[in-house]
C-alpha positions in Angstrom: -0.3 18.3 9.3 2.2 15.9 11.2 0.8 12.6 12.1 2.4 13.3 15.5 -0.6 15.6 16.2 -3.0 13.0 15.8 -1.0 10.6 18.0 -0.9 13.5 20.6 -4.6 14.4 20.7 -6.1 13.4 24.1 -9.3 11.0 24.0 -11.6 14.2 24.3 -10.0 16.1 21.6 -11.2 14.1 18.8 -14.7 12.7 17.8 -15.3 9.0 17.8 -17.5 8.2 14.7 -17.1 4.4 15.1 -16.0 2.1 17.6 -15.9 -1.6 17.4 -13.6 -4.9 17.5 -11.5 -6.6 14.7 -9.8 -9.9 15.6 -10.4 -8.9 19.4 -8.7 -5.6 19.0 -10.2 -2.4 19.4 -10.7 -0.2 16.3 -12.1 3.3 16.0 -13.0 5.9 13.4 -12.1 9.2 14.8 -12.3 12.8 13.4 -10.6 16.1 14.2 -10.9 19.2 12.4 -10.5 18.1 8.6 -8.9 14.8 9.3 -10.4 11.5 9.8 -8.4 8.2 10.7 -8.8 4.5 11.5 -7.2 3.9 14.8 -6.4 0.4 15.8 -5.5 -0.8 19.2 -3.5 1.4 21.5 -1.6 3.8 19.0 -1.7 2.4 15.4 -3.1 4.8 12.9 -4.0 2.7 9.8 -5.1 5.2 7.5 -6.1 9.0 7.2 -7.9 10.9 5.0 -8.3 14.7 4.6 -11.7 15.6 4.2 -11.3 18.7 2.2 -8.7 16.9 -0.2 -9.7 13.5 -0.1 -7.4 12.3 -3.1 -4.3 13.0 -1.2 -2.4 10.3 0.4 -1.1 11.3 3.7 0.9 8.3 5.3 4.5 8.1 3.8 4.5 4.4 3.6 1.3 4.6 1.4 2.8 7.3 -0.8 5.8 5.1 -1.4 3.5 2.4 -2.7 2.7 4.7 -5.6 6.3 4.7 -6.6 5.2 2.2 -8.8 3.5 4.5 -11.1 7.1 5.9 -11.7 8.2 2.1 -12.8 5.2 1.6 -14.7 3.8 4.8 -16.1 1.2 3.1 -18.8 -0.2 1.1 -16.2 -3.8 0.0 -17.2 -4.5 -2.8 -14.4 -3.7 -2.6 -10.8 -4.4 -5.1 -8.0 -4.2 -4.0 -4.3 -4.1 -6.5 -1.8 -5.4 -5.0 1.3 -8.0 -2.3 1.2 -7.4 -0.5 4.5 -8.8 2.9 4.3 -8.9 3.2 0.5 -6.2 5.9 0.3 -4.7 4.4 -2.9 -8.2 3.9 -4.7 -9.2 7.3 -3.7 -5.9 8.8 -5.2 -5.9 6.7 -8.3 -9.6 7.2 -9.2 -9.2 11.0 -9.1 -5.6 11.3 -10.8 -5.4 8.1 -12.9 -9.0 7.1 -13.8 -7.9 5.0 -16.7 -6.4 2.3 -14.3 -8.8 -0.4 -13.6 -8.5 -1.2 -9.7 -9.2 -4.4 -8.2 -8.9 -4.3 -4.2 -8.9 -7.6 -2.3 -9.9 -7.4 1.5 -10.2 -10.2 3.9 -12.2 -8.4 6.5 -15.9 -7.4 5.6 -15.8 -4.8 8.4 -13.0 -2.9 6.9 -14.8 -2.8 3.5 -17.8 -1.5 5.2 -15.8 1.3 7.1 -14.0 2.3 3.8 -17.5 2.8 2.3 -19.0 4.4 5.2 -16.1 6.8 6.4 -13.3 7.0 3.9 -15.1 7.6 0.5 -14.1 4.3 -1.3 -14.9 5.1 -4.9 -17.8 3.2 -6.3 -16.0 2.3 -9.4 -13.3 0.1 -7.4 -13.7 -3.5 -7.8 -13.7 -4.8 -4.2 -13.4 -8.5 -3.5 -13.9 -9.9 0.0 -11.4 -12.7 0.1 -7.9 -13.3 1.5 -5.0 -12.4 -0.7 -3.9 -16.0 -0.9 -7.0 -17.6 -1.9 -7.7 -14.8 -4.3 -4.4 -15.3 -6.2 -4.4 -19.0 -6.2 -7.9 -19.0 -7.9 -7.4 -16.2 -10.5 -5.2 -15.8 -13.4 -5.9 -12.2 -14.6 -2.9 -10.3 -15.5 -2.0 -6.9 -13.6 0.6 -4.3 -14.3 1.1 -3.3 -10.7 0.3 -5.5 -7.8 0.5 -3.7 -4.3 0.4 -5.8 -1.2 -0.4 -4.1 2.2 -1.7 -6.9 4.4 -1.6 -7.1 8.1 -3.6 -8.9 10.6 -4.4 -6.6 13.2 -1.2 -4.8 13.6 0.9 -8.1 12.8 2.5 -8.7 9.4 0.5 -11.7 7.3 2.2 -14.9 7.4 1.7 -15.3 3.7 4.3 -12.7 3.2 7.1 -15.2 3.7 5.3 -18.2 1.8 6.7 -19.4 -1.5 3.6 -20.4 -3.1 2.2 -16.7 -2.4 5.0 -15.4 -4.6 4.4 -18.3 -7.2 0.7 -17.0 -7.7 1.8 -13.4 -7.8 4.2 -14.2 -10.3 1.3 -15.9 -12.4 -0.7 -12.9 -12.1 1.8 -10.2 -12.8 2.7 -8.7 -16.2 6.4 -9.6 -16.9 6.8 -5.7 -17.3 5.2 -5.0 -14.2 6.1 -4.4 -10.5 5.3 -5.8 -7.4 5.4 -3.5 -4.2 4.9 -5.0 -0.4 4.7 -2.9 2.5 6.1 -4.7 5.8 6.7 -3.9 9.3 9.7 -6.0 10.2 10.6 -6.4 13.9 14.2 -7.7 12.8 16.5 -7.9 9.8 15.4 -11.7 9.7 12.0 -10.6 9.2 12.9 -8.8 6.1 15.1 -11.8 4.8 12.2 -14.0 5.5 10.1 -11.9 3.0 13.0 -11.5 0.4 14.1 -15.3 0.1 10.7 -16.5 -1.5 10.7 -13.3 -3.5 13.9 -14.2 -5.0 12.7 -17.4 -6.5 10.6 -15.4 -9.0 11.8 -12.2 -9.4 15.2 -11.2 -10.6 15.3 -7.7 -9.6 14.6 -6.5 -6.0 14.8 -2.8 -4.4 14.0 -1.9 -0.8 13.1 1.5 0.6 13.4 2.3 4.3 12.0 5.2 6.1 14.1 7.1 8.6 11.1 7.8 11.0 9.1 4.9 10.5 9.6 1.1 10.9 8.0 0.3 7.8 9.9 -1.2 4.5 8.8 -1.1 1.3 10.1 -3.9 -1.2 10.0 -3.5 -4.8 10.2 -6.6 -7.1 10.1 -7.1 -10.9 11.3 -9.2 -13.7 13.0 -6.6 -15.3 15.5 -3.6 -14.4 13.7 -0.3 -13.2 14.4 2.7 -15.1 17.6 4.7 -14.6 17.9 7.2 -11.6 17.6 10.1 -13.9 14.4 8.9 -15.6 12.7 8.1 -12.3 13.4 11.6 -10.9 11.9 13.0 -14.1 8.7 11.1 -13.8 8.6 12.0 -10.1 8.9 15.6 -11.0 6.0 15.2 -13.5 3.8 13.2 -11.0 4.1 16.0 -8.4 3.3 18.7 -10.8 0.2 16.8 -12.0 -1.0 15.4 -8.6 1.1 17.0 -5.8 2.1 13.6 -4.6 5.6 14.2 -3.9 8.1 11.3 -4.5 10.7 13.1 -5.8 13.2 12.2 -3.0 12.3 8.4 -3.3 14.5 7.2 -6.4 17.8 8.1 -4.9 16.8 6.3 -1.7 16.0 3.0 -3.4 18.6 0.4 -2.3 19.3 -2.3 -4.8 19.0 -5.8 -3.1 19.1 -7.9 -6.2 19.7 -7.3 -10.0 20.1 -10.2 -12.2 22.8 -9.9 -14.9 
């Protein structure tokens, strides 16, 4: 199924399961055949679930966040900043149940929608808080930190805040990795995120998408595995979970590698 099909559906071709407002912007949960999605504003699809395969991650930018599993294959603790439709939580609960997941979400309405319509696993520790406040008040250490924070359809201002990354650095294992999903409007937006990251992480990599505006930034205190090792791990992950990240390792662009 291509996402274009969902965008092309007329308003009378899908069923509305929920309708409301978040930050003065319309939000709907819609369903068509075996697909259910969270629709924000005029056209923004925030998450998609395939009801007959709920553990599959369908959006390419969300799939790419899971590239962190190739970097840290023995992960035991993962922090997800921005719950959304719980795509990551469903995949990890089904395929990597040994990973303890903590998910932080600032909007209580989003948390309830994830529970009611998007099969949020009960075992996931969901914290109702802002990412900034949670990080500043906690000192637990995580192997992987994922960051997918948007205010309505706008990129969160904390992503260009040096204190935000200081707190992330405090909470991440020094062999771990940070992944951030951003939606930049210009190269300047990307630079404004990269600059404060460089204060704490010596290795930064960037992944772009030919058909999407999203950019994924990976940051670590150590160099990531070599290309052939990443490709081997991606092949194994695909064979075990059907999550296809096999093309991603060679698409990673090196932004910074400290010598």
